[in-house]
N, CA, C and O of each residue as an XYZ file, in Angstrom:
316
protein
N     -73.479     35.987    -18.979
C     -72.411     36.243    -18.185
C     -71.310     37.050    -19.306
O     -70.228     37.469    -18.895
N     -71.707     37.198    -20.674
C     -70.866     37.823    -21.446
C     -70.631     39.326    -21.132
O     -69.671     39.809    -21.732
N     -71.218     40.038    -20.430
C     -70.796     41.339    -20.016
C     -69.974     41.000    -19.179
O     -68.929     41.588    -19.456
N     -69.814     40.223    -18.078
C     -68.850     39.852    -17.090
C     -67.418     39.556    -17.647
O     -66.373     39.900    -17.094
N     -67.523     38.862    -18.831
C     -66.457     38.372    -19.550
C     -65.767     39.785    -19.963
O     -64.538     39.831    -20.010
N     -66.333     40.627    -20.183
C     -65.708     41.832    -21.066
C     -65.470     42.956    -20.176
O     -65.167     44.034    -20.687
N     -65.597     42.820    -18.505
C     -65.295     43.790    -17.912
C     -63.998     43.383    -17.564
O     -63.519     42.262    -17.393
N     -63.308     45.023    -17.461
C     -61.555     44.978    -17.134
C     -61.368     45.533    -16.225
O     -61.643     46.731    -16.151
N     -60.895     44.928    -15.338
C     -60.416     45.133    -14.143
C     -59.307     45.900    -13.704
O     -58.434     45.903    -14.572
N     -59.000     46.554    -12.691
C     -57.512     47.376    -12.535
C     -57.208     47.178    -11.011
O     -57.839     46.493    -10.207
N     -56.133     47.911    -10.816
C     -55.586     47.404     -9.359
C     -56.278     48.306     -8.518
O     -56.193     48.017     -7.325
N     -56.978     49.377     -8.807
C     -57.874     50.101     -8.124
C     -59.199     49.782     -7.614
O     -59.836     50.565     -6.910
N     -59.637     48.571     -7.989
C     -60.713     48.133     -7.563
C     -61.891     48.929     -8.714
O     -63.101     48.976     -8.495
N     -61.357     49.384     -9.674
C     -62.640     49.630    -10.686
C     -62.525     48.860    -11.974
O     -61.495     48.604    -12.598
N     -63.969     48.484    -12.304
C     -64.235     47.994    -13.320
C     -64.911     48.427    -14.557
O     -66.049     48.857    -14.370
N     -64.526     48.419    -15.670
C     -64.702     49.311    -16.981
C     -65.250     48.312    -17.674
O     -64.652     47.272    -17.948
N     -66.659     48.630    -18.060
C     -67.367     47.640    -19.293
C     -67.143     48.683    -20.557
O     -67.657     49.780    -20.775
N     -66.184     47.920    -21.297
C     -66.143     48.980    -22.671
C     -66.929     48.942    -23.510
O     -66.802     49.741    -24.438
N     -68.049     47.997    -23.508
C     -69.099     48.273    -24.643
C     -70.265     49.471    -24.404
O     -70.898     49.990    -25.323
N     -70.417     49.807    -22.940
C     -71.320     50.995    -22.601
C     -70.596     52.139    -22.077
O     -71.036     53.270    -21.873
N     -69.246     51.621    -21.858
C     -68.288     52.376    -21.444
C     -68.599     53.100    -19.839
O     -68.327     54.195    -19.347
N     -69.233     52.000    -19.394
C     -69.675     51.965    -17.988
C     -68.443     51.993    -16.648
O     -67.627     51.158    -17.038
N     -68.126     52.334    -15.802
C     -67.131     52.032    -14.944
C     -68.166     52.180    -13.368
O     -69.060     52.915    -12.947
N     -67.292     50.856    -12.841
C     -68.022     50.855    -11.344
C     -66.843     50.673    -10.314
O     -65.763     50.135    -10.559
N     -67.196     51.152     -9.267
C     -65.733     51.161     -8.090
C     -66.550     49.759     -7.370
O     -67.731     49.417     -7.303
N     -65.275     49.183     -6.895
C     -65.491     47.861     -6.591
C     -64.837     47.665     -5.195
O     -63.738     48.165     -4.956
N     -65.626     46.817     -4.129
C     -64.580     46.360     -2.875
C     -63.662     45.485     -3.277
O     -63.641     45.131     -4.456
N     -62.722     44.979     -2.321
C     -62.212     43.586     -2.704
C     -63.070     42.321     -2.868
O     -62.894     41.466     -3.736
N     -64.023     42.313     -1.919
C     -65.074     41.105     -2.484
C     -65.635     40.943     -3.404
O     -65.723     39.828     -3.919
N     -66.280     42.193     -3.973
C     -66.763     41.986     -5.344
C     -65.826     41.811     -6.337
O     -66.025     41.033     -7.271
N     -64.782     42.492     -6.216
C     -63.606     42.293     -7.144
C     -63.194     40.751     -7.385
O     -62.963     40.352     -8.527
N     -63.120     39.996     -6.388
C     -62.951     38.494     -6.191
C     -64.181     37.725     -6.824
O     -64.083     36.814     -7.646
N     -65.216     38.180     -6.369
C     -66.364     37.331     -7.108
C     -66.544     37.399     -8.607
O     -66.684     36.348     -9.234
N     -66.549     38.658     -9.269
C     -66.158     38.925    -10.683
C     -65.272     38.086    -11.213
O     -65.570     37.337    -12.144
N     -63.869     38.138    -10.567
C     -62.440     37.341    -10.838
C     -63.367     36.289    -10.873
O     -63.833     36.182    -12.007
N     -63.774     35.556    -10.164
C     -64.218     33.890    -10.250
C     -65.361     33.912    -11.128
O     -65.819     32.817    -11.454
N     -65.917     34.983    -11.579
C     -67.087     34.573    -12.662
C     -66.453     34.677    -13.977
O     -66.969     34.080    -14.922
N     -65.422     35.351    -14.136
C     -64.684     35.363    -15.042
C     -64.012     34.093    -15.638
O     -63.724     33.919    -16.822
N     -63.830     33.295    -14.669
C     -62.940     31.965    -14.851
C     -64.066     30.995    -15.000
O     -63.848     29.786    -15.078
N     -65.397     31.562    -15.043
C     -66.596     30.386    -15.189
C     -67.219     29.613    -13.978
O     -68.096     28.753    -14.058
N     -66.554     30.113    -12.741
C     -66.873     29.484    -11.466
C     -68.357     29.511    -11.201
O     -68.822     30.650    -11.150
N     -69.144     28.598    -11.033
C     -70.536     28.808    -10.532
C     -70.910     29.642     -9.037
O     -70.194     30.217     -8.217
N     -71.901     29.481     -9.097
C     -72.089     30.492     -7.679
C     -72.034     29.314     -6.403
O     -71.975     29.673     -5.227
N     -72.059     28.002     -6.774
C     -71.916     27.104     -5.430
C     -70.013     27.119     -5.379
O     -69.425     27.141     -4.297
N     -69.298     27.103     -6.667
C     -67.906     27.204     -6.482
C     -67.493     28.392     -5.903
O     -66.408     28.423     -5.323
N     -68.321     29.552     -5.988
C     -67.743     30.861     -5.449
C     -67.985     30.566     -4.066
O     -67.070     30.851     -3.293
N     -69.229     29.957     -3.505
C     -69.470     30.318     -1.969
C     -68.308     29.401     -1.525
O     -67.470     29.925     -0.792
N     -68.123     27.959     -1.906
C     -67.240     27.045     -1.463
C     -66.189     27.345     -1.343
O     -65.602     26.973     -0.327
N     -65.435     28.226     -2.428
C     -64.002     28.626     -2.170
C     -64.184     29.832     -1.312
O     -63.284     29.856     -0.473
N     -64.899     30.717     -1.210
C     -64.697     31.916     -0.266
C     -65.066     31.717      1.360
O     -64.716     32.292      2.391
N     -66.080     30.443      0.999
C     -66.090     29.782      2.740
C     -65.125     29.288      3.318
O     -65.042     29.129      4.536
N     -64.132     28.936      2.332
C     -62.737     28.076      2.656
C     -61.627     28.815      3.179
O     -60.913     28.533      4.141
N     -61.566     30.184      2.112
C     -60.393     31.046      2.157
C     -60.861     31.771      3.260
O     -60.034     31.641      4.163
N     -61.955     32.591      3.668
C     -62.281     33.211      4.856
C     -62.490     32.751      6.291
O     -62.068     33.313      7.301
N     -63.343     31.430      6.203
C     -64.069     30.818      7.081
C     -65.219     31.686      7.723
O     -65.379     32.152      8.851
N     -65.884     31.715      6.671
C     -67.379     32.111      6.792
C     -68.514     30.966      6.609
O     -68.317     29.989      5.887
N     -69.577     31.146      7.241
C     -70.418     30.287      7.165
C     -71.031     30.200      5.254
O     -71.238     31.152      4.501
N     -71.165     28.829      4.991
C     -71.758     28.772      3.755
C     -73.180     29.764      3.450
O     -73.252     30.528      2.487
N     -74.083     29.612      4.296
C     -75.344     30.271      4.309
C     -75.532     31.626      4.369
O     -76.423     32.265      3.810
N     -74.285     32.209      5.366
C     -74.298     33.860      5.225
C     -73.567     33.952      3.646
O     -74.195     34.691      2.887
N     -72.513     33.402      3.136
C     -72.021     33.763      1.712
C     -73.191     33.528      0.924
O     -73.462     34.494      0.211
N     -73.991     32.535      0.818
C     -75.130     32.559     -0.072
C     -75.944     33.637      0.086
O     -76.259     34.191     -0.967
N     -76.428     34.154      1.213
C     -77.236     35.237      1.394
C     -76.711     36.572      0.408
O     -77.291     37.304     -0.394
N     -75.117     36.461      0.984
C     -74.470     37.894      0.485
C     -74.198     37.695     -1.234
O     -74.170     38.658     -2.001
N     -74.040     36.519     -1.592
C     -73.906     36.266     -2.866
C     -75.231     36.630     -3.978
O     -75.144     37.172     -5.079
N     -76.350     36.172     -3.332
C     -77.503     36.216     -3.913
C     -77.721     38.038     -4.015
O     -77.892     38.664     -5.061
N     -77.669     38.472     -2.963
C     -77.718     40.207     -3.027
C     -76.507     40.883     -4.159
O     -76.704     41.900     -4.824
N     -75.381     40.149     -4.183
C     -74.653     40.721     -4.820
C     -75.326     40.542     -6.651
O     -75.514     41.408     -7.505
N     -75.510     39.235     -6.681
C     -76.078     38.777     -8.081
C     -77.127     39.639     -8.569
O     -77.226     39.946     -9.757
N     -78.012     40.081     -7.549
C     -79.057     41.113     -7.994
C     -78.876     42.371     -8.343
O     -79.581     42.964     -9.159
N     -77.786     42.909     -7.657
C     -77.099     43.899     -7.815
C     -76.249     43.746     -9.293
O     -75.937     44.842     -9.758
N     -75.906     42.797     -9.947
C     -75.269     42.773    -11.123
C     -76.220     42.651    -12.048
O     -76.019     43.266    -13.095
N     -77.555     41.805    -11.919
C     -78.595     41.923    -13.021
C     -79.067     43.570    -13.243
O     -78.976     44.140    -14.330
N     -79.593     44.215    -11.976
C     -79.722     45.603    -11.862
C     -79.191     46.233    -12.978
O     -79.892     46.725    -13.862
N     -77.425     46.237    -12.966
C     -76.853     47.047    -13.758
C     -76.643     46.345    -15.095
O     -75.808     46.818    -15.866
N     -77.460     45.054    -15.497
C     -77.159     44.336    -16.610
C     -76.025     43.716    -16.958
O     -75.725     43.562    -18.142
N     -75.224     43.266    -15.895
C     -74.244     42.471    -16.511
C     -74.092     41.127    -16.219
O     -73.083     40.476    -16.493
N     -75.154     40.673    -15.626
C     -75.766     39.287    -15.932
C     -77.234     39.496    -16.267
O     -77.980     40.471    -16.181
N     -77.419     38.020    -16.752
C     -79.301     37.806    -17.038
C     -80.024     36.911    -16.105
O     -81.234     36.731    -16.234
């Protein structure tokens, strides 16, 4: 998660990774998940928090979060 910690998030939902100079346009959900990862929340903690906040079923969040984590792996932001 070292790469996640280094991401700089701005108010326009752009994440900048300074080591490689890459920028990523995020939607609100992605920005919220990355913010939670940056404060060392686990996948289960993120699911719990988002389920309570948005009234979404945990099963649905689990599927969506796994898909998002797969994308983070593709971009080399998590291992």
